[in-house]
C-alpha positions in Angstrom: 0.0 0.0 0.0 -0.1 3.4 -1.9 0.8 7.0 -4.4 0.9 9.4 -7.2 1.7 7.1 -10.1 0.9 7.7 -13.7 -2.0 5.5 -14.9 0.1 3.7 -17.5 2.7 2.7 -14.9 0.1 1.7 -12.4 -1.5 -0.7 -14.8 1.8 -2.6 -14.8 2.5 -2.7 -11.1 -0.5 -1.9 -8.9 -1.7 -5.4 -8.4 1.7 -6.4 -7.0 1.6 -3.2 -4.9 -1.5 -4.4 -3.3 0.3 -7.3 -1.9 2.2 -4.9 0.4 -1.0 -4.4 2.4 -1.6 -8.0 3.5 0.6 -7.0 3.5 0.0 -8.8 1.4 -1.4 -2.7 1.1 -3.9 -0.2 -0.4 -0.8 -4.1 0.7 0.5 -4.4 -1.2 -2.6 -2.6 2.4 -2.1 -1.3 0.3 -0.9 -3.9 1.4 1.0 -5.6 -0.3 -2.3 -6.8 -0.3 -1.9 -8.2 -3.2 -1.1 -9.8 -6.6 -0.8 -10.8 -10.2 1.4 -8.7 -12.5 4.1 -8.1 -15.0 7.4 -9.3 -13.6 10.6 -7.3 -14.2 14.1 -8.5 -13.5 16.0 -6.9 -10.7 18.4 -5.5 -13.2 15.6 -3.3 -14.6 15.5 -1.2 -11.4 15.9 2.6 -11.6 19.0 4.0 -10.1 19.6 7.6 -9.0 22.8 9.0 -7.7 23.5 12.6 -7.0 26.4 14.4 -5.3 26.2 17.9 -4.0 28.9 20.4 -4.8 31.6 20.1 -2.1 32.4 23.0 0.1 35.6 24.8 -0.5 36.4 25.1 3.1 37.0 22.1 5.5 34.1 21.5 7.8 34.5 22.3 11.5 34.5 18.6 12.4 36.0 15.7 10.6 33.6 14.3 7.9 33.7 10.9 6.2 35.3 10.9 2.8 34.1 9.0 -0.3 31.3 7.2 1.5 28.5 5.8 -0.6 25.2 5.1 1.1 23.1 2.7 -0.8 19.3 2.9 -0.5 16.7 0.8 -2.3 12.9 0.6 -2.2 9.9 -0.8 -4.2 8.7 2.5 -5.7 9.7 1.7 -9.3 7.7 3.9 -11.6 6.6 6.3 -8.9 8.0 9.6 -10.3 6.8 11.6 -7.4 8.8 9.5 -5.0 11.8 9.5 -7.3 11.8 13.3 -7.7 11.4 13.8 -4.0 14.3 11.6 -3.0 16.5 13.3 -5.6 15.9 16.6 -3.8 16.3 15.2 -0.3 19.5 13.5 -1.3 21.0 16.8 -2.6 20.2 18.4 0.8 21.7 15.5 2.7 24.9 15.4 0.6 25.4 19.2 1.0 25.2 18.7 4.8 27.6 15.8 4.7 30.5 16.5 2.4 32.2 13.4 1.1 29.0 11.4 1.2 27.1 10.2 -1.8 23.6 8.6 -1.6 22.9 6.0 -4.3 19.1 5.4 -4.5 17.7 2.6 -6.5 14.1 1.8 -7.3 12.8 -1.7 -7.7 9.1 -2.7 -8.0 7.0 -4.6 -5.5 7.6 -7.6 -7.8 11.4 -7.3 -8.0 12.5 -5.9 -4.6 12.7 -9.3 -2.8 14.5 -10.9 -5.8 17.4 -8.7 -4.8 16.9 -7.9 -1.2 16.5 -11.3 0.4 19.5 -12.9 -1.3 21.6 -9.8 -0.4 20.6 -10.1 3.3 21.4 -13.8 3.3 24.9 -13.1 1.8 25.6 -10.2 4.1 25.7 -7.7 1.2 22.5 -5.8 1.8 22.5 -2.0 1.1 22.7 0.5 4.0 19.0 1.3 3.8 16.1 -0.6 2.3 12.3 -0.7 2.2 10.4 -3.7 3.4 6.8 -4.7 2.7 5.0 -3.9 6.0 3.5 -6.9 7.7 4.9 -10.4 7.7 8.1 -9.5 5.7 9.1 -7.1 8.5 8.8 -10.0 11.0 10.7 -12.4 8.9 13.5 -10.1 8.0 13.9 -8.9 11.6 14.1 -12.5 12.8 17.2 -12.9 10.6 19.0 -10.1 12.6 19.2 -7.8 9.6 17.3 -4.8 11.0 18.7 -2.2 13.4 16.5 -1.6 16.4 15.6 2.1 15.9 13.6 2.6 19.1 16.4 4.4 21.0 17.4 6.4 17.9 14.1 8.3 17.7 14.9 11.4 19.7 12.1 13.8 20.8 12.4 16.0 17.7 12.1 13.0 15.4 9.2 11.5 17.4 7.4 14.9 17.1 7.9 14.9 13.3 6.5 11.3 13.1 3.2 12.3 14.9 0.6 9.5 14.6 2.9 7.5 12.4 5.0 6.7 15.6 2.1 4.5 16.8 1.4 2.5 13.6 1.7 -1.2 14.3 3.5 -1.8 11.0 6.7 0.0 12.0 7.1 -2.3 15.1 8.2 -5.9 15.7 8.2 -7.3 19.2 7.7 -3.8 20.6 10.7 -2.3 18.8 10.7 0.2 15.9 12.4 -1.4 13.0 11.2 0.6 10.0 10.7 4.4 9.4 7.5 5.4 7.5 7.8 7.5 4.3 4.7 8.3 2.3 1.3 8.3 3.8 -1.8 6.2 3.0 -5.4 7.3 3.3 -7.8 4.7 2.2 -11.5 5.4 1.8 -14.1 5.7 -1.0 -13.7 8.1 -3.9 -16.6 9.4 -6.2 -17.5 11.7 -9.0 -19.3 14.6 -7.4 -21.4 15.5 -10.5 -22.7 12.0 -10.8 -23.7 11.9 -7.1 -25.5 15.1 -7.5 -27.3 13.8 -10.6 -29.0 11.1 -8.5 -30.1 13.6 -5.9 -27.5 13.4 -3.2 -25.6 16.3 -1.5 -21.8 16.3 -1.4 -20.7 15.0 2.0 -17.7 16.2 4.1 -14.6 14.1 3.5 -14.9 12.8 7.1 -18.5 11.7 6.7 -19.8 8.2 5.7 -23.0 6.8 4.1 -24.7 3.8 5.6 -25.2 0.5 3.7 -28.9 1.4 3.4 -28.1 4.8 1.9 -25.8 3.2 -0.7 -28.6 0.7 -1.5 -31.1 3.5 -2.1 -28.8 4.9 -4.7 -29.0 1.8 -6.9 -32.3 2.5 -8.7 -31.5 6.2 -9.6 -28.0 5.2 -10.7 -29.3 2.4 -12.9 -31.8 4.9 -14.5 -28.8 7.0 -15.4 -27.0 4.0 -16.9 -24.2 3.5 -14.4 -23.3 1.5 -11.3 -23.2 2.9 -7.8 -19.8 1.5 -7.2 -17.0 -0.6 -8.8 -14.6 -2.7 -6.7 -11.8 -5.2 -7.5 -12.6 -8.0 -5.1 -10.2 -10.5 -6.8 -7.7 -8.7 -4.6 -8.5 -9.8 -1.0 -7.3 -6.5 0.6 -10.5 -5.0 -0.9 -12.3 -7.3 1.6 -10.2 -7.2 4.7 -9.1 -3.6 4.8 -12.7 -2.4 4.9 -13.5 -5.1 7.3 -10.9 -3.8 9.7 -12.5 -0.4 9.4 -16.0 -1.8 10.1 -14.7 -3.4 13.3 -12.9 -0.3 14.5 -16.1 1.7 14.0 -17.8 -0.5 16.6 -15.1 -0.5 19.2 -15.9 1.5 22.4 -12.5 3.3 21.8 -9.3 2.9 19.8 -7.8 0.5 22.3 -7.7 -2.3 22.8 -7.6 -3.2 19.1 -10.1 -6.0 18.9 -8.8 -7.2 15.5 -5.3 -7.5 16.9 -6.7 -9.4 19.9 -8.6 -11.8 17.7 -5.7 -12.5 15.3 -3.5 -13.3 18.3 -6.0 -15.7 19.7 -6.8 -13.7 22.9 -10.5 -13.3 22.0 -13.0 -15.2 19.9 -14.0 -14.1 16.4 -17.4 -15.5 17.1 -19.1 -12.3 18.4 -21.3 -9.6 17.0 -18.7 -7.0 16.3 -17.0 -9.2 13.7 -20.3 -10.7 12.4 -21.7 -7.2 11.8 -18.6 -6.2 9.9 -19.0 -9.1 7.4 -22.7 -8.4 7.1 -21.9 -4.9 5.6 -20.4 -6.7 2.5 -23.5 -8.9 2.3 -25.9 -6.0 2.4 -24.0 -4.0 -0.2 -23.7 -7.0 -2.5 -27.3 -8.1 -2.2 -28.5 -4.6 -2.9 -26.5 -4.4 -6.1 -24.3 -1.5 -5.0 -21.6 -3.0 -7.1 -22.1 -5.3 -10.1 -21.9 -9.1 -9.6 -18.7 -9.3 -11.7 -16.9 -7.1 -9.1 -16.4 -10.4 -7.3 -14.1 -11.5 -10.1 -12.8 -8.1 -11.1 -9.2 -6.9 -10.6 -8.7 -3.7 -8.7 -6.5 -1.7 -11.0 -7.3 -2.3 -14.7 -11.0 -3.4 -14.5 -12.3 -1.6 -11.4 -10.3 1.6 -11.2 -10.0 1.8 -15.0 -13.8 1.6 -15.3 -14.3 4.1 -12.5 -12.0 6.6 -14.3 -14.2 6.1 -17.4 -17.2 7.1 -15.2 -18.9 3.7 -15.3 -19.8 4.1 -11.6 -20.2 6.9 -9.1 -18.0 5.4 -6.4 -14.7 3.5 -6.4 -14.5 1.0 -3.5 -11.9 1.2 -2.1 -9.4 3.9 -3.1 -6.5 5.9 -1.8 -4.0 8.6 -2.4 -1.6 6.3 -4.2 -3.7 7.2 -7.2 -3.9 10.9 -6.5 -1.8 11.7 -9.6 -3.9 9.5 -11.9 -7.1 11.5 -12.2 -8.0 13.0 -15.5 -7.2 16.8 -15.5 -10.7 17.7 -16.5 -12.0 16.2 -13.2 -9.1 17.0 -10.9 -8.0 20.6 -11.2 -8.5 23.8 -9.2 -11.0 24.9 -11.8 -13.0 21.6 -11.5 -12.3 19.6 -8.4 -14.9 16.9 -9.3 -13.4 14.0 -7.4 -14.7 13.6 -3.8 -13.7 11.5 -0.8 -16.0 9.9 1.7 -15.3 7.2 4.3 -16.1 3.5 4.4 -19.9 2.8 5.0 -21.0 3.4 8.5 -21.9 0.0 10.0 -24.9 1.3 12.0 -26.2 4.5 13.7 -24.2 3.8 16.8 -20.9 3.4 15.0 -18.1 6.0 15.0 -16.5 6.8 11.6 -13.0 5.3 11.5 -10.3 6.4 9.1 -8.0 4.0 7.3 -4.7 5.8 7.6 -1.2 4.3 7.5 2.1 4.5 5.7 2.9 3.3 2.2 6.7 2.6 2.0 9.4 2.7 4.7 13.1 2.7 5.4 14.9 0.0 7.4 18.6 0.3 8.3 20.9 -2.7 7.8 22.2 -3.9 11.2 25.5 -5.0 9.7 26.0 -1.9 7.6 29.2 0.1 8.1 27.4 3.5 7.8 24.6 3.2 10.3 25.0 6.7 11.8 24.8 8.3 8.4 21.9 6.1 7.5 20.1 7.2 10.6 20.7 10.9 9.8 19.3 10.3 6.3 16.2 8.5 7.6 15.5 11.3 10.0 15.8 13.9 7.3 13.2 12.1 5.2 10.7 12.5 8.2 11.5 16.2 8.6 9.2 19.2 7.8 11.7 20.1 5.1 11.3 16.8 3.4 7.5 16.9 3.9 7.3 20.0 1.7 9.4 18.4 -0.9 7.1 15.3 -1.0 4.0 17.4 -1.3 5.5 19.5 -4.1 6.1 16.3 -6.0 2.6 14.9 -5.5 3.3 12.6 -2.5 1.4 12.6 0.8 4.2 12.5 3.5 3.7 10.2 6.5 5.7 12.5 8.8 6.9 16.1 9.1 3.7 18.1 8.6 2.1 20.6 11.0 -1.6 19.7 10.8 -2.4 23.4 11.3 -0.2 24.6 8.5 -0.4 22.2 5.6 0.8 23.6 2.2 -1.4 23.1 -0.8 -0.2 20.7 -3.5 -2.2 22.1 -6.4 -3.8 18.6 -6.8 -7.3 18.7 -5.3 -7.5 15.0 -4.6 -4.0 15.0 -3.0 -5.0 18.0 -0.9 -8.1 16.2 0.4 -6.0 13.1 1.2 -3.4 15.1 3.1 -6.1 16.9 5.0 -7.7 13.6 5.9 -4.4 12.0 7.0 -3.8 14.9 9.3 -7.4 15.2 10.6 -8.4 14.0 14.1 -10.6 10.9 14.5 -10.5 7.2 15.2 -7.7 5.5 13.2 -8.3 2.1 11.7 -5.2 -0.1 11.4 -4.8 -2.1 8.3 -1.4 -3.8 8.7 -1.4 -7.0 10.8 1.5 -9.5 11.0 -0.7 -12.7 10.9 -0.4 -14.0 7.4 -2.5 -17.1 7.9 -5.2 -15.2 9.8 -5.4 -12.4 7.2 -5.6 -14.9 4.3 -8.4 -16.8 6.1 -10.3 -13.6 6.7 -10.1 -12.3 3.1 -11.0 -15.7 1.7 -13.8 -16.1 4.2 -15.4 -12.8 3.4 -15.2 -13.5 -0.3 -16.8 -16.9 0.1 -19.6 -15.4 2.2 -20.3 -12.8 -0.5 -20.2 -15.4 -3.2 -22.7 -17.5 -1.2 -20.5 -20.6 -0.8 -19.9 -20.2 3.0 -21.7 -18.8 6.0 -20.5 -16.0 8.3 -20.7 -18.3 11.3 -18.5 -20.9 9.7 -16.0 -18.3 8.6 -15.7 -16.9 12.1 -15.4 -20.4 13.6 -12.5 -21.2 11.1 -10.8 -17.9 12.1 -10.8 -19.0 15.7 -9.0 -22.2 14.7 -6.5 -20.4 12.5 -5.8 -17.8 15.2 -5.4 -20.4 17.9 -8.3 -19.2 20.2 -8.7 -21.9 22.9 -11.9 -20.5 24.5 
């Protein structure tokens, strides 16, 4: 999960990006949540190396000479990220004469083809991104990740804000990765189409109920389009909204009942989880999305169809596509793309926002330049870097003052940044339980298809999660 990528590039790599969220997002969250794509060779990665002009006078303190810091991630094709790091690298090199940062982009498909063998052979780069979720746990177990907990000083922690508390940056209670770009996951829509069927434009923090979505079906059909499109062939499109539906019903943000259920501390067989699955059943049975959404891929079929205005809403969606809107619908002159939250489970529920980070930086525990790597990672979370990210169409996970957010000139991105920095209940989407997450996604899909029951799915989740009762 996540990002201002051109539509043509996204068509090649988004399904694999989704597997970051199951991370598997939105995966893929979105996750790496998930799945099926054009495979590149690791040699096809993009490399950027810049070196600032060296100062003519010797620095006051001794500085390293001819040091090359190597940094890789899975943002291949994301020109906003590429442009942002080029600027950040120039700033870092100017502050550290004699140091060059070599940045290389792989895709979600090709990163592990290089990274995992490099870790095994002891030749990993100084800094690298990891798919949040199970990969973080696996790679940390190998001893390859520096424990960053003590390195986060008060200034750095302040820059991180809410991102400091995201489960996806931790393993066994320690911070092992540093978030970079932000992820806001909700439901996008065409404002003019919603108005055509008689509905007012909601605030970005509002949510429709399943019953309200159902009432839109008839007038939408009369206009010749669907209420929503969705790419449910990618399971994060099931379980990320499910997490949101559960968090809406919790009495507060803690304890996280999804976390407790995945870890086997509480049973899945209770109303808060059953109600969350029932939302999908209500929407599906009402025809809010077409039946073929259950076999539709997220990127090409669902998102592509939504861009062509075949539906009012895109379920789900996020700021990783903020740069992919058509200019005639996403400009200061015509900000026609709106954002609303996942459906509200019931009248008693509290709207929850799916917020998290897209990519990250880990520091190689056996690297020779860990102090410099820490300084670079901190710089990427700074207010200075946040402004650079926004200028290049990227929502920064850290470094912004919520009361003083610069405009990007991209209406959808501006809405996403505003949402990310708004108060409210945050719904986690990254959980490090691969078997449980898979069983959940498959189970919801089977219920919607009518080949399994909610009760049986929840019973199976208890078994997978090890709940003893």
